N, C-alpha and C positions, 0 to 999 in steps of 0.2 A: 653249300651250306651257309657260307658267310653271306652270300647274296640273299638267302632266305631270311637270315637274321636281320640284315639291313632292311629288307622290305617289310619284315614283321614289326620292326620298331616304329616305322612311319605311321601305321594306323594307330599305334598306341599313343603317339604324340598328338595325333589328330583327335583321338577319343578324349584325351585329357583336356585339350583346348575346348572341345564341345561340351564338356561336363560343366554345368553351371557352378557347382560347388568349387571345383578346382579353379575355374576361371575367376570367381570372386576372390579366392585366396590370392591368386597371382596379382590381380588388380590392387588389392589391399596392401600387399607387400610393396608393390611399385609405388603406390601413393605414400606409404610410410617412409620409404627411402627418400622420396622427393621432399617430403615435409622436413625430415631430419637434415637433409642437405641444405635446403633453403634456410632453415633455422640456424644451422651451424654457420653458414655464410653471413647471415645478418648479425649474429652475436660477435663473430670474430671481426667483421668489418667495423661494427660499432666500437668494439674495444680498441681496435687500432686507431680509429679516428679520435677517440677520447684520449689515448696516450699521446698522440701528436699534439693535442691542444692542452695537455697537462690538466685534464679534467679528471678528478677523482671519482671513484665509484664505491658506494656503500651506504649504510643506513646510520652512520654515526651522527649525521646532522640532526637526527630526531631528538637527541639529548641536548641540543643547543637551545638557549632561551629564545623564544620567538620574537619578543620585543614589540608586539602589536596587540591592540585590543580587538575584541570581537563583540558586536552589539548584542548578541543573544547567546547565552551560555547556560545550558541546563545542568552542567557539572562545574565544580570549582575551576576557575581559570582567571589568571591575571596576565599582564603583559610580560611578566618575568617567567611565565610558565614555558615549558619546552615545546618544540614543534610537534612532538608526539601528542602532547595534551591538546594542542590546537587541532591536530588531526582528529582526535576523538570527539572534540566539541563539534567540529564541522560534520563528522559522520552522524552524530546524534541528531543534529539539525536536519540532515538529509532524511534520516529515518522518520523523524517527526512529520515532515512534509509528506513523505510517501504513505505512512500509515493513516494519517488523518485524511489525506486526499483519497485514498482507496476507500475508506469508510464512507465518506460523504458521496463519492462518485457512485458507489454501489447502491446506496439508498436512492439517490436522485435518478440513476439509470433504471432501477426497477420500477420506480413510480412512473417515470415517463414512458417506459416500455409497456406497462399495463395500460396507461392512459391512452396510448396510441390505438389500442384495440377497444376503447370504450364506445358504447352506443350513443353517448352524449356528443353531439356535433361540436360544441364549443371546446370541451375537454380534449377531444381527439385532435382537433386542428391546432389548439394551443401547443399540445405535445409535439405535433409534427413541425410546427414553426420553430420550436426550441431545438429540435434535433437538427433540422436543416440549416439553421442559422449558425449555431455554435459548432457544429461539426465541420463546417466549410470555411470558417474564419481561422487563420493561422493562430496557433496557441500563443506565440510570442506577442502578437497584437492584442490578444485578450488579456495577457498579463499586464501589458502597458496600459490598457484601458482601465482595468480595475485599480491599478496603482496610481497612475497620473490623473486620469479623468474622474475617478470616483473618490478614492481615499484621500489623495493629496489636496482635493478641493474642499474638504471638510473644514469647519472652523478650527481655530487654535485651541489650546488647552483652556484658556479662560472663558471661552464661549462654547465649551463642549456640549454636545448633545447628551442628555442624561436620562436615566430611567430609575425612578424611585430614589434618586440621589446616591445610588450605589453602583450603577453601571454607567460608564462614561465612554463616549466615542468622539474622537477628534482626529486631526491630521497626523498625530503622532502615534495613533494606535487605539486599541480597545483596552479599557481598564475594568477588571472584574474583581469582586471580593475574593480574597485568598483564604482558603480553609486553614485553620490552626488547630490540629488535633491535640487533645489533652491526654492525660495518662490513661484514662479508662476507655478511650475510643477504640482500642484494639478489640474490646469485647463485641462491639457492634460489627466491626469488620469480620470477626470470627463467625458471628451469627449469620452474616450475609453470605459468606463463603459456604458455610454449612447448609444454608437454604438452597443455594444454587446446586451444590453437589447432590442434595436430597432430591431436587426436581429432576436432575439428569438421570439419576438411578431410577426414580419412579417412572419417568418417561420410557426408559428402556424396558422396564417390566411391563408397562402398558402396551408397548409395541409387540412384545412377545405374546401377551395375552390376546391381542387383536389377531395375530397370525393364527392362534389356536382356536379362538371362539368366533372371530369375525366381529366382535363387539368393540366399540371404541368409546372411551370417556374423554371429554375435552378437559385437559388439565391446565388450560391457559389461565382461567380465573383463579384456580387454586394456587398455581405457581406464582401468579402476580401478587396474590394476597400474602403468600408465605414469604416471598422475597422482599416485599415492601413493608408489610404490617409488622412482621417479627422484629426487624431492626428498629422500626419506629417505636414500638412498645418498649424495647430495650433502651432506646435513647431517652424516652420519658422517665422510665424507672431510674436510670443512672442519674439523670438530671435532678430528680427529686431527692435521691439518696446522697450522691457525692458531688453534685454540681454539674454544670454543663460539660459534656465530653468533647464539644466542638465549638470553637469560636471562629469569628470571621474578621479578617484584616481588611477594612474598607479603604479603598483608595481615596486619598484626599489631595487637594491642590496645594502644592508647596512651592511657592515662588512661580517659576515659569513652566512647571510641569507637575504631573501627578506623582505621588509616592505611595508605597504600600500596595497591597493587593497583587493581582496578576496582570502583567502587561503583555498584550499581544501586539507585536510590531506590525505596522502596515505592510511591510515587505512579506511577512509570513501570511498575513490575512489575504492579501491580493493573490499570492501564489497559490494558496490552498483553494480559494474560490475559482481561480482560472483553471487549475488542474481538475477540480471536481466537476465543474460545469462542462468543460471540454470532453473529458473522458466519459462523463455520464451520458453525453449524447451518443457516443459509440456503444456504450453498454445498453442503452435503451433499445437500439436496433437489434442487439444480440438477444435481449429479453423478448422482444416482439417476435423475432424469427423462431425462437425456442418455443414460445407458446403456440405459435401457428403450426409448429411441427407436430404437436399433439393432436391426435385424431379428434375430430369434432364429435364423434360418437361418445367420447369420454364425458364431455360436457352434457350432452343430451341424456346420457344414462344417469348422471348425477341429478339433473333436474327432474327426471322421471321418478327418482327415489325421494324427491322432496327436499333435496339439499339446496340450500340457498346459494346465490352466486358467490358471495364472499368465501364461505368454507369450500366451495367447489374449486375456486382458484387457488386457495391456500393449501388444501389438503390433497387435491387430485391433479390439477393441471401443473402447478409449479414444480412439484416433486418429479414429474415425468419430464418437464421441459428442462430441468437442470442438466440432464444428460447432453442436451444440445447447447445449453448456455455456457457451461463451465469452460470448455476448451477455448473459445474465443474470449471469454472473460479473463482467462489467464493472460492472454496476450495484451489485453487492455491494462491489466495491473502492471505488467512488465513495462509497457509504454509509459504509464504514469510515473513509475519510479525513475526511468531514464529521462523523461521530460522534465523532471524536477531540476535537472542540471541547468535549465534555462533561468534559474534563480539568479545566476550571476548578472543577468541583464538589469536587475533592480537592486543589486547589492545585498541580497539576502545571504547570510554567511553559511552556505552549504559546503559540501565537499569540494566542488569545483571552484567556488569563489575563494575559499580560505586556503585549501591545500594546493590545488593546481594553479591558483592565482597568486596570492600574496606569498605563500611559502616558496613556490617555485621561483618567483621573481627575486626573493631575498637570498636563496641558497644557490640557485643555478643548477640544482640536481634534477634536470629534466627527465632523464631516463628512469630514475628511481621513483619520482613522484608520479609521472604519467603511468608507469607500470603498476604502482600501488593503487592508483585511482581506477584504472581499468579492471584490476583484479577485484576491487570492492564492488563495482557495479556488476561484474560477472557473478560474484558470490551472491549478491542480493537477488539477481535474476534467477539463479539456480535454486536458491532457497525458496523463492516464491513459487517456482515451478514444482518443486517437491511437495510443498504444502497443498497446492491446488490439485496436483495429480493424486495425492492421498485422499483429498475430499472428493474428487471425481470418482475414485474407486468405491468410496462409501455410498454414493448416491446412485451408482450404476445398478441396473437391474440384475438380479441374481437368477441364474438358470436353475430351475428345479427339476 
């Protein structure tokens, strides 16, 4: 009987190992144990080495005055501010580059991707040259090109290139008029927000009506008029009744540089241009492949119904192509955000240059600073993925 029990247990063990569910559980447990063991070894080893060298660990250094200036600060900051304030300044600078770069790269990529499928020989080949050139030149070289070979060769402030005497371009950056909202400007902002919300609600109602009746009304002209005309009319009325609700601070030459208005540093401008142009070339190929993935019969059916090429692309082809475009587009957004760390090569004050550079050199807290920086980039990547996955689910085809 004992022999039978033994022989009976062996097939049970074999059956468990052959069961994919149990096998996956065993592998996951083994992998988890290995990760915990390696992590524990790294933590304890690092702690022991730091104790031998009398290196402290903690975040108390964040409250110490930084003692250095930052050339671009979108929030209040002085040299007497703390390291934590310097961290937030550099983080905002990184977010600025990432958001602006994603915006322009998307526009440029979609234009180039559609142009590559154009029937016009010149447009198609110009788009192809753009994609092949900028996609195959290292990004760091492109950043150096825009910074050293283009922007730094511009004339000085006294010989600035100007437009209408309110826009100025020189080797120290771009200077634009700065808006100065007055007390009644909030009314125009409220009307603009209300117009946008109204158009969003109206569009959703029109989409539901189209699903029920098959009829569609083009709201583009109405929405553009509502969003633009209503605030403009309110601006004129407020101007006549209570004075201008918005003034402009025009940059003027003061000594050796311009003062007033909005200053865009050459470091920021060259970085945004390089990231947008480089990433836009990859997005263009994603857009082209997504459009080509849509059946040719969709275009032929639209033309047979008398729909023009422009509305066909905008209303029929692009919505279907987005299902193919968005997943690789997410990867390009993540790459652009991480590639912004190359800003340290031209001294743009981003997270890597300020926090992992100057702050680390002054405090010596390598473990804490490197860990925080890695966590921030991980958080930005996960947040971008969540947003894009949410949008991907919205544009996906719904099974009926």
